[in-house]
C-alpha positions in Angstrom: 61.4 24.1 12.8 61.3 26.7 10.1 58.5 29.2 10.0 57.3 27.9 6.6 57.2 24.3 7.9 55.3 25.4 11.0 52.8 27.3 8.9 52.3 24.2 6.7 51.7 22.0 9.7 49.1 24.5 11.0 47.3 24.5 7.6 47.3 20.7 7.4 45.9 20.6 11.0 43.1 23.0 10.2 42.2 21.1 7.0 42.2 17.8 8.9 39.8 19.1 11.6 37.7 20.9 9.0 37.3 17.6 7.1 36.4 15.8 10.4 33.7 18.4 11.1 32.3 18.0 7.6 32.2 14.2 7.9 30.4 14.5 11.3 27.8 16.9 9.8 27.2 14.7 6.8 26.8 11.7 9.1 24.3 13.5 11.2 22.3 14.5 8.1 22.4 11.0 6.8 21.1 9.6 10.1 18.3 12.2 10.2 17.3 11.4 6.6 17.3 7.7 7.3 15.0 8.2 10.3 12.9 10.9 8.6 13.8 13.4 11.4 14.3 16.4 9.2 11.0 16.3 7.3 9.5 19.8 6.9 5.9 20.3 8.1 3.5 21.2 5.3 0.9 24.0 5.8 -2.5 22.9 7.0 -4.9 22.3 4.0 -8.4 23.7 3.8 -11.0 21.0 4.4 -14.7 21.6 4.3 -16.7 18.7 5.6 -15.5 15.8 3.4 -14.1 18.0 0.7 -10.5 19.2 0.2 -9.7 22.3 -1.9 -6.9 20.8 -4.1 -5.8 24.2 -5.1 -4.8 24.9 -1.5 -2.5 21.9 -1.4 1.2 22.4 -2.1 2.8 20.3 -4.9 4.6 18.3 -2.1 1.3 17.6 -0.4 -0.4 16.5 -3.7 2.4 14.0 -4.3 2.3 12.8 -0.7 -1.4 12.2 -0.9 -0.7 9.6 -3.7 1.7 7.6 -1.5 1.0 4.8 1.0 3.9 4.0 3.3 4.7 1.1 5.6 3.6 1.2 9.2 6.6 1.9 11.4 6.6 3.4 14.9 9.1 6.1 13.9 7.0 7.1 10.8 4.0 8.5 12.6 5.2 12.1 13.0 7.0 12.3 9.6 3.9 11.0 7.8 1.8 13.6 9.6 4.2 16.4 8.6 4.2 15.3 4.9 0.4 14.7 4.8 1.1 11.2 3.5 -2.0 9.7 1.9 -2.0 6.3 3.6 -0.3 3.6 5.7 0.0 -0.1 5.1 -0.1 -2.6 7.9 1.6 -6.0 8.1 0.9 -8.6 10.8 0.6 -7.6 14.5 0.0 -9.5 17.6 -3.5 -8.4 18.7 -6.6 -6.3 17.7 -5.5 -3.7 20.3 -2.1 -3.4 18.7 -3.7 -2.7 15.3 -6.3 -0.3 16.7 -3.8 1.6 18.8 -1.4 2.1 15.9 -4.2 3.1 13.5 -5.3 5.7 16.1 -1.7 7.1 16.3 -1.4 7.5 12.6 -4.9 9.1 12.2 -4.5 11.5 15.2 -4.4 15.2 14.3 -4.9 14.5 10.6 -7.0 17.1 8.8 -7.0 14.7 5.8 -7.7 11.2 7.2 -5.3 8.5 5.9 -6.1 5.4 3.9 -5.4 2.6 6.3 -4.8 -0.5 4.3 -4.0 -4.2 4.6 -3.6 -7.2 2.2 -6.5 -9.4 3.3 -7.2 -11.5 0.3 -8.2 -14.9 1.7 -4.8 -16.5 1.5 -2.0 -15.0 3.5 -3.7 -13.4 6.6 -2.2 -10.3 8.4 -4.6 -11.0 11.3 -3.7 -14.7 11.7 -2.5 -14.1 15.3 -6.0 -13.6 16.5 -8.5 -14.2 13.6 -8.8 -17.1 11.1 -10.5 -16.9 7.7 -11.2 -19.6 5.1 -9.4 -19.5 1.8 -10.8 -17.6 -1.2 -10.1 -20.6 -3.3 -12.7 -22.6 -1.3 -15.6 -20.3 -2.1 -18.1 -22.2 -4.3 -20.7 -19.6 -5.1 -21.2 -15.8 -5.5 -23.3 -16.0 -2.3 -20.2 -17.4 -0.5 -18.1 -14.6 -1.9 -20.6 -11.9 -0.7 -20.5 -13.3 2.8 -16.7 -13.5 2.7 -16.5 -9.9 1.7 -18.8 -8.9 4.5 -16.8 -10.9 7.0 -13.5 -9.3 5.9 -15.2 -5.9 5.9 -16.5 -6.2 9.5 -13.1 -7.3 10.7 -11.2 -4.5 8.9 -13.7 -1.8 10.0 -13.5 -2.9 13.6 -9.7 -2.3 13.6 -9.9 1.1 11.9 -9.1 0.1 8.3 -10.8 1.7 5.3 -9.0 0.1 2.3 -8.3 -3.5 1.5 -6.0 -4.7 -1.3 -8.5 -7.3 -2.5 -10.0 -9.1 -4.3 -7.5 -10.8 -6.6 -9.2 -11.2 -10.0 -6.4 -13.1 -11.8 -8.0 -16.2 -13.4 -5.4 -18.6 -12.1 -2.9 -18.8 -9.3 -0.2 -21.4 -9.9 2.3 -19.9 -7.5 0.6 -19.6 -4.1 -2.5 -21.7 -5.1 -4.8 -19.8 -2.7 -5.1 -16.2 -3.8 -7.7 -16.3 -6.7 -11.3 -17.4 -7.0 -11.9 -20.8 -8.6 -14.0 -21.5 -11.7 -14.6 -20.2 -15.2 -14.0 -16.6 -16.3 -17.6 -15.8 -15.6 -17.6 -17.4 -12.2 -14.4 -15.6 -11.2 -16.0 -12.2 -12.3 -19.2 -12.9 -10.5 -17.5 -13.9 -7.3 -15.2 -10.9 -7.4 -18.2 -8.5 -7.9 -20.0 -10.2 -5.0 -17.0 -9.9 -2.8 -16.6 -6.2 -3.7 -20.3 -5.7 -2.8 -19.9 -7.3 0.6 -16.6 -5.6 1.5 -17.7 -2.1 0.4 -21.1 -2.6 2.1 -19.1 -2.6 5.3 -17.4 0.7 4.5 -14.1 -0.8 3.2 -12.8 0.2 -0.2 -12.0 -2.8 -2.5 -9.1 -3.0 -4.8 -9.2 -5.2 -8.0 -5.8 -6.7 -8.8 -3.5 -7.4 -10.4 -4.3 -5.5 -13.6 -4.2 -6.6 -16.4 -4.0 -10.2 -15.3 -1.7 -13.3 -15.5 0.3 -12.1 -12.5 0.1 -15.3 -10.4 1.2 -17.8 -13.0 4.8 -19.0 -13.8 7.3 -17.4 -11.5 6.9 -15.0 -8.6 6.8 -11.5 -10.1 8.2 -10.0 -6.8 11.4 -11.8 -7.6 11.7 -12.0 -11.4 11.0 -9.8 -14.4 7.9 -11.4 -16.0 6.6 -11.1 -19.5 3.0 -12.1 -20.3 0.5 -12.1 -23.1 -2.8 -10.7 -22.0 -6.1 -12.0 -23.5 -9.5 -10.4 -23.5 -10.7 -12.9 -20.9 -8.1 -11.7 -18.5 -9.7 -8.2 -18.6 -13.3 -9.4 -18.3 -13.4 -9.6 -14.5 -12.5 -5.9 -14.4 -15.1 -4.9 -16.9 -17.7 -7.0 -15.2 -17.0 -5.6 -11.7 -17.0 -2.0 -12.8 -20.3 -2.6 -14.6 -21.9 -4.3 -11.6 -20.2 -2.4 -8.7 -17.9 0.6 -8.1 -14.6 -0.8 -6.8 -12.6 1.8 -5.0 -9.3 1.1 -6.7 -7.3 -1.0 -9.1 -3.8 -2.3 -8.4 -1.6 -2.5 -11.5 0.8 -5.4 -11.8 4.6 -4.8 -12.4 5.1 -7.3 -15.2 5.6 -6.6 -18.8 2.4 -7.1 -20.8 1.6 -7.6 -24.5 -1.5 -8.6 -26.3 -4.9 -7.1 -25.3 -3.0 -4.7 -23.1 0.6 -3.7 -23.9 3.3 -2.1 -21.8 4.6 -0.2 -24.8 
């Protein structure tokens, strides 16, 4: 073999193995990204009592504080490093499973997490050990108050502090169990009573799905929905904020026109 040919083979061999090494490195990086293994740890923020000096937070921490992530075993340490603002729980088998996992996520946190669930009175994340009646069966504001208290006690006992409820859409033609029944006034009054009961137990309430008309027609989780919002759709929000102080509002992801516009 000529010297030039031998040299060419050597170069090709070196290039081949170099490419193999690059592919291996990129594969490792991809795996670590997928499993959140290379998340840098943010500096410890300054916390005085129940107050946080926002000026001491990095931009990354401020963004992380606005995010609620899914509950996964492998997410405990990455969420802690990022100072993620909250964690959302789906169904688990037992109260002990919930409490233990909540404790893991909260452990070592200078800024406690929002620990959240979707306990509306329809689909039930605690159905494996705790049954609730349907929100659609509540006849009076008094019933709604007791319902909120019942939800609040259960959530608090498991370590939760945020519930994505109540639904204040005026109608639910998709699931048929997620909204209060009655006139616009009755829905607003029941929602306010539920908020009072829930937050009285130390659980933040979330009015949803602003600005309304989210639970009619087709499932907005699967389709792009366009709706025309009327003033009556907004009334439960106005009433609840006048009567109570709900902790949060969840915005719908449909395209709105009318009294509230997405434009």
